[in-house]
N, C-alpha and C positions, 0 to 999 in steps of 0.2 A: 790362694783365692779362699774366701769364707763364704758361707751360706747360713743365712738365718731365716728359715721359712722361705718365702718368695723373694727375699732380697739377697742379692750377690754383691760382695765387695772384693775388689782386686787392687793390687798396688798398681800406681800409675807413675809414669815418670815426672809429670807436672801438671798443674792446672792450666788449661788453655788461655791464652791471652784474650781479654775482653770478657772473662767470666764474671758473673754478678755474685757478690757476697749475699748470702741468705741471712735472715735475722734469726735463724732457728738451727738447730742440728737434728732434724727429723728427716730420716731418709725415705720413709713411706708411712702413710696412715693406713690403718687396718680398716677397710670399709664394712667388714662383717661385724668384727668385734669391737671397733673403735680404739683398739690398741695400736701404738705405733712403734716402729723401728727407729730408735733414736740413741743419740750419745748421752750417756748418763752424766759425764762430767763437761758440761756445757762450756766452760772457760777453758777446756783443754783442746779444742778443736773448732774449725771454721768450716762451714758447708757452702759450696759455691755451685752456681747453675750455669751451663753453657750448652745451647742448642738442644735442650731437652735431657741433657746428662747432668748427673750429679757428681761432684768431686769434693772429697773430705780431706783436709789437711789437719793431722793431728800434730799439734804444737807441744803437748805434754809428754812425758815419758810414755805414756800409755793412757787410753780411755777405754771405755766399755760400752759396746753397742748392746742395747737392751730392748727386750720385748717381753710382754707378760707372758706369753705362751711359748717362748722358746728360750733355750740357754743363752747366758751371756756370752759375748765374744770379745776378748781383749784385743785391741788394735794398738800396736806400738807406733811410736813417732814415725810419721811419713805421710805420704800423699796416695789417695785411694780414689778410685772411681766406683760409684755405686749404682746399681740398677735393679729393677724388678723383673722377675721371670715373666715371659710373655706366654699367652695361651693361644694356640692355633685352631681356627676352625675354617672350613672352606669359605664362610661368609665374611669373617673378619678376624683380624688379629687383636686379642684383648689382653690387658694386664690380668695376671692371676689374681683373685681375690683372696686375701689371707683371713 
């Protein structure tokens, strides 16, 4: 498993049936800074959405997950699930703002 700020990426067996192909490779937008967690080599991967979860399929030998405030993470060819860390409060569960 890899972590880049509030974004986590873990290997997955496969993309679920019925997942939608997304037209970008941005795993999360930074709401405070405007920086995003994204794949640098856009043509080396495809991002899917299924029931609120993101799945990334890396078709190149490797791609790099980048963010302006965090170190780059190389991801080898494979299938991954990505999610954002959640913040708990007694009133609500919120996505952590990076």
